[in-house]
N, C-alpha and C positions, 0 to 999 in steps of 0.2 A: 447269365447275371450282369448286372450294370457294372461297367468298368470303375465307377467311382467308389464302389465298395471294396476293391482291392486293398486300399490302404488299411482296412479294418482287420485284415486277415493274416494270420501266421501259421505255422505247422502246429497241428494238434497234438503231435507226439512230444516234440521238444521245445516248441515255442520258438523255434528259429525263423529267420526270415525267409521269405519265399522268392523264387526266381520264376517269373512268368514269361512263357513263350507264347504269344497269342497267335494263334494259327488262322483265326477267322473272326471277324468283328463286323457288326452292322451298327452304324451310328455310335450310341453310347454303350451298346451291349455286346459283352464277349459271347461268341457263340461257341467256338471251341479253342481249347488252350491246353498246354501242357505245363505242369507246375512241379517245381522240385524244391525241397527245403535245402537252403544252402549250408546247414549245419548237419543234420542227420542223414541227408539225401533221400529221404521219404519222398515218394511221388504221388502226385494228385492230378486231376484232370478238370476242365470244363468240356462236357459233351453235350452238344445240341441245346446249349444255353443253361444246363444244369451243372453247377459246380459240385464235385465229390470230393469230400475231405473225411472220408472213413479211414481208418488207420490202415496201413499197409499189410497187416497181417491177415486181413480179409482177402478171400479170392476176388481179385479184380473183375474178371469176366463174369462170374456168377452174379455181381450186383446188377447187371443189366439183363439178366435172362428172365423173360416173362414167363416162360413155361405155360402151363395150363392151370387155371385156378381150380380150387376145390368146387366152385359152383358149376364152371364150364365141365369139368370132369363128371360130376353128378348127372348133369344134362345129357352128356355124350351116352352115359352108362343107362340112363333112364329117359328116352326121348319122349316117352308118353307124359312124363311129369312136365318137362319143358313146353310140349304143346299144350297142356292144360293150363300151365300157368300164363302163357302168352295169349291164349285165346279165351280164357274166362273174363267176362266184362270186369273192368275195374272195381266197380261198385260191390262186387260179390267177393273180392279178395279180402281176407282179413289182414290186419296190420303187418304181421310178418311176411306173408306171401306178396303183399304190395311192395314192402321194402326190397324184398329180394328181386322182384322184377325191375324196380327203379335202379337197383344196384348193377343189375345184369346189363341193362341198357347203357348206364353209365360206363360199365367196364368195357363195352363195345364202342364207345365213343359216340352213342347217340344222346348227346347232351340236351338237345331240344326236348325230347320225350322225357328224359331221366330228370332235368330240372322241373319240368312241369310236374311230375309225380312227386319229387321230393318235396315239394311245397305242401303236399297233403300228408306225406308220411309222419310227420310228427303228430298230428292230431289223432292218426290212426294207431300210434304206438304208445305215446307218453301221455301221462296226466296233464291237465290244463296247468296245474301249479308247477309241474316240471318245465313245460313250454315257457310259462311266464318267468320262472325263475332264471332260466338261461337267457332269455331275451333281456331281462333287466341288467344281466351282468355284462352282456355285450355293449348294451347302451352306455353303462356306466363306464367301461373302457374307453370308448370313443369319445365320450363327454370329457374325459380327463387326459385326453392327448392335447397338450397345450401349444405345440409348436409344429406348424406344418413342415418345417425345414428338417426334423429330426427323422433320420431312418428307423423305422420300428422293425425289430427282429422279434418274429413269433416263433417260440420253441414248440416242437413236436406237433406240427401243423396239422398232420393228417389231411383230410380232405378239405381243410381250410375254411371252416364256417365263420370263424372270427376274422380271418384274414379277409374273406369276401366282404363282411361288413365294414371292415376298415378301408378297404379299397373303394367301396361305394360312398362311404360317408366322410372320408379324410382326403387331404392332398398329399399325404405322406408317401415316400418311397418305402416299401415294405419287403423284407426278406422273410419268405415262408422257408421252414426247414422240416426235415424228416430224416429218419434213418435210411429210408428205402427210396432210391432214386426212381423206382418204378411208379411209386405214389407221386413223386414230384413230376414225372413224365405226364402223368394223368392231370395233375394240376395245371402244368403248362398249357395243355390243349383245352382244358376246361375254362381257364380264365381268359385264353384267347377268344373262344366261343362267346364268353359273356362280354367281352370288350372292356376288360379289366387288367389287362396284362402289361400295359404301358409302364407302370411304376413298380412292378413286381419282379423280384429275383428270387431264385430258388437255390438252395444249398442243402446238400446231403451231408450229415454228420451224426455222431452218437453225442447226444446232449451231456454225457459224462465227460466228454473230451472234445471240446469244441475248437473251432479254427479261429476264433477271435481273439484279438490282442486284449490285453489288461485295459480295463476302463474304456472301452471302444464303443459300447453301445449305451445311447442316452435313453431310449424307451425300449423295454422288452416286454412281450406279452406271452401268455399262454392260455389255451382254452381247455382246461382239465388235462392238458398235456403232461404235467409233471405227475399227476396222479396216474396216468396211464403208462408211465415208463416202469417196466417190470424191474424190480431190484435196482431202484434209482441211485443207491450208493451216495456218492458225494455231489449229485447233481446241484444242489442248491449252493454249495460253496462255489462250484464252477461257475453258476450264474452270477454270483457275487464278484467273482474275478473279473469278467468281462463287463460288467455294467457300471457305468458311471452316474446314470440317473436313476430311473425308478423301474421296477418290475411289478407288472400288474398281472397277476396269476388268478384266473377263474377257477374256483374250486367248489366240490360239493363235499360237505363235512358231515359225518355221521356222528351220533350221540355215543358218548364213551360206554353207555350202558347196552348198546346194539351189539350183543355179544356174537350174534350170527354174522353179521358184516365186519365186525372187528377181526373175526377168523378169516373171512375171505380176503380182506386187505393184508392180513399177516401172511396168507399163502402166497400172494403175489409180491411180498416184499415192499408193500407200500404203507406200512403202518404209521410211518413218520409224517404222513399227509392224511390220515384217516379222520381225526377229529380237531375240533378247534384248538384244543390245548397242545395236542401233538404238533400240529402244524406251526403254531406260534413258537413253540419250544424249539422246533428243526430250524426256523428261519433265525431265531435268536442264537441258536447254537452256532450257526454258520456266519456270524457277524453282520446280520441285516437288522435294521429298524424296521419293524412291520406292524401293519394295523389291518384288522379285518374290517372291510366296508362293504356297504350296500347288502347286508344281510337279507335274506328272503328264505323264510321257511316253507317247506313244500312237502306235501304228501305224494309219494311216488310209489309205483307198483311195478312188478316184474314186466319185462316187455313180452308181448305174446308170442307163441310159437306157431310155426307154420302149419297149415292143414294140408295144402298141396305138397309143399316141401315138408313132409311129416317130420314134426320135432325140431324143425329148424329154428333157432334162436338168435336175436339181434345183439343183445347185451347181457353180459354175465353178472351185472349189478343193476338193480337189487335182486336178491333171490327170494325175497318175501316183502310184503308192504312194509313200508317204513317212512319215516321223515327224515329229510336232510336239510341242511342250511346251505343254500347257493350264496356265494358271496365272492368278493374280489380281495386277495391279499395283496396290499399295496405294500411293496418294500423298497427301502432305499438304503444306502450305506450311512 
């Protein structure tokens, strides 16, 4: 992470000041550091450029254990499936199998091939409406970043699709975040490969308990990240605590009468962000002034299942054809 971001951070447990012992630094980037809270004595770290502020009740070593992914295990147990997936001409792969192959190559660090394939995965998997809807929201967020000097904090970044667009099209420093240090390790190597790492920092934490000081963030973004947090609890209230400027959250919202998907959101504890009215009420209830902007109605379909990886599916939503409203909730205090 960049050293300039240290002043934004505090203990996520008790909000105490942090004591930093920087072990290794390169230019303006902290490579390795030990961090302790001056108040509650909770300890954190920067390891290999990634700051980890997950709360100390989590087992520290397990956070970094890569282990064997489910896909790798499946291939090891079924070598004939691996061989078929890797040798079948790409044009003959259906959308799901194509995505699984790209994901496996990405997992193995073959970013040249996986990046090439990922450019085609969306057209093989999603409706054109869905592609256009998400593209429109990313463009809207970038257009509404008004000051190059503001650090942008992206919440629940995952593989960083919005982060990548912002790094390409803005001059801002960006902090990508995720609960998993392993995903952030992948992002570190991927964005180095893409030549987009210079202004990127990586911080691991639980979005419900962040390490940022009150009113420390001028611009915060999320690409469907809030909706992907299972049982999000008070996450929007926490976002309000740490933001002094605006929060631009890309969402896909379903109709209140879409009972099938209402039940799906309910099962994952995400009903507060399922529909337009529920999302607006959630933001309002947590002291935000919010407005839904850049609405784009899209017809979407369930993602395909694998043929070679029989039954393998990419997304759990939607489970049947439906319409969603892609939009950005622009929120401020």
